[in-house]
N, C-alpha and C positions, 0 to 999 in steps of 0.2 A: 188549570186550577182545581184542587179537590178542597171544598171547603167544608167545615164541620161548625155548627152554631153550638154554643155553649150559653145556657141560661140558667143563671141563678136564680132560685125561686124559695120563697119562704110564705107558706099560706096563700098560694095563689090558685087554689082549686076552680075557682069561678072563671078565670081566664087563661089558664095554661094550655088548655086544649086547642083553644083557637089560635095560641102562639104556635103550637108544634104544628098544627095543619097547614098554617100560612107558610112556615118555614120548610116543610117537606116539597113544596113547589119550586125552591130555590136553592137549597143545599143538600148534599149527598147524606148527611148524617144530622141528627138533633140529640143533643146530650142535655138533659135536665138535671141540675144539681140540686137535690132537694134539701136544703140547709135546714133541716129539724123541724120542718112543718108539722102542725098537729091536726091539719085537716086530709082532704083527699088529694092533695097536689100530686103526690106519686101516681096514684092509682089513675088519675085522668090523665097524665101525661103518658104513662105506658099505654093506655087505650086508644091514645091518639097516634101511637106508633114512635114515641120516643124512648131513647134509652136512657134510664134514670140511675144517677149515682146519689145514694142515699147517705146523709150524714146524721148522726145520732143527736145532736144538738145543735141550736141555732149559733153559729160563729161568727156570721157576718158576711156581706157580701164579697169582700174582697178575699176572704178565706174560702169562700165557695167558687169562685172564679180561679184561684190558684190550685184548688182540689180538682177541677174540670181541666184545667191546661195540662196538669201532671198526667191526667187519665188518657188524655188524646196524643200526648207528645210521641209516642213510640207507633202510632198509627201512621198510614200513607197521607195524611193530609197536609196541605200546603198553606191553607190560610184558615183563621179561626174568626167566626162572626160572634161578637159579643152584644147580648140586648137582654132588657128586663123581661120579666114574665107576667107583667101586669097590663100589657097592652098600652103602655104609653109609649110604646115604640110599635109602629106598624109593620108586621112581619114582611109585608109585600114590598116595602121599600128596600129591604135587605138587597135587593138586586142592584139597586143604585151603588150601594158602598161597594160591592164585589165587582161591579163593571169597572169601578174607579180604581180600584185595586189591580185589577188585570190590565187596565188601559195605560196606567201611570208606572206601574211597578212600585208604587208606594208600600213602604214598610208598615204604616199605620194609616188608615182612611177613618177619618172622624165624620160622625153624623153632625150636621150643624143646624140646630134649632133656629127659628126666627123669633126672637124675643120680642113679645107684643106686651107692653105695660097694660093694655085694656084687657087682654085675655088670660095673661099669666098670674097666679097668685102673687101679691106684691112681694113677699119675703123671697120667693124662689126667683123673681125677676131681679131684684137687686143683688141677691147672693150670687146668681150665676154672671151677672154683667162685672160685677167688681172681681169676682173670682178668675174669670176669663182674662181680664186684663192684667191682674196681677201674673197670672201663670203663663201669658204670652210673652210678659217681659221675661220670664225666667228661662222660657225654652228658646228665645230669639226668633220666634216666629209670630206672625199675626194670626193667631188660631182665635175664632170667634167664639166657639163653644167648647172650653177644654175639658167641662165636666160631664158631657154627653156619655152615656153608657153604650150607645148605639154605634159600633165601629166595628173594623176590619183589620186584623194584625196578620202580617205574614209570620207563620211559626217559625221559621229560621231564626227570625229576628228577636223572638222571645226564648228561644230554646235555652240559652244559658243566662238569661236575664233574672238577678236575683230580685224576687219580689216578696215581699213580708207584709203588705198591707191586709188588714182584716175587715174594714169597712168600705165606706164609699170613697176613700182616698185611693183605691187601687186605680181609677181612672187616671188620676193626676201621677201616681207613681209609674204607670207604664208609660205615659205621655213623656215625663221628665227623662227618665232613665233611658229611653230610645233615643231621644233626641240628644242626649249626653254622648251616645254612641254614633252620631251622625245619621240617625234614621231620616228617612225622606217621608214627608208628610203631605197628605192630601185631605181634602173634605168635600162632602156632598150635601146639599140642602136634604132636610127630613123634615116631616110634620111633627110640631110639637102638640102633644095630646095630654090634657090634664083631665083627669077624671074626677068623679064626683068623691071618689073614696080618698080619704087622709094619705098623704104620702108617708113611706117609711123613712124618707129623707127629711132631716131637721135642717133646714137651709143655711140659718145664721151659724150654728154651733159647728154644723159639718163643714162648711165653707171655710170658716176660721180656722178649723182644724187642718184643714186641705191646705190652706195658704202657709202655716206654719211648717207642715210636712214637707211643703215643696222646696223650703229653703234647706232643709235636710237631705232630702233628694239630690238636690242639684250641687251643695256646696259641702257637705260633711259625708256623706256615705259613699264609701268606696264601691265602685262596681266594676 
């Protein structure tokens, strides 16, 4: 296994160095995709030892991930680790996902958060529960956390997969399309971290959109 981490980041100067430092202990290479940040995200990432792919304008998480994937596909990596740059995913837990990928041979390993109604913002709790139930039905597998962005993919499984998502629906697009091709799934528990900062995710709007797009990915789009 030779894993690369791809981290889409938009104005994450306060946290990105900690993400990079944590990942360097686990993966061989870290690529930060700076999605049009107006702060020092890129400079902080480079200072921490990451490669930085700059995008001139903010085009969305999905677009940033697709750009990152295209950037690493020709290199000798076997797996890609995806996570966010705001420390809502704990970098040290990446080893759990990578170990599961190596142990099981799964094409996609999902981080699985424990949804706590007491600790999780109400809108995000309900959006994640509803979204995961709907999407589990679509993919035909009991996935408890379909929208978690902390995951490991086998790069060969993604190599010719047509991805078009621009926003947060990228997680659903990858999951649905890989399952349509018979991909093997695995999941491992991870810590749910909810910082004081306002999340860029808009739970109701983004989850509703994701569910509608899942219909398209599953039944209408040819892959």
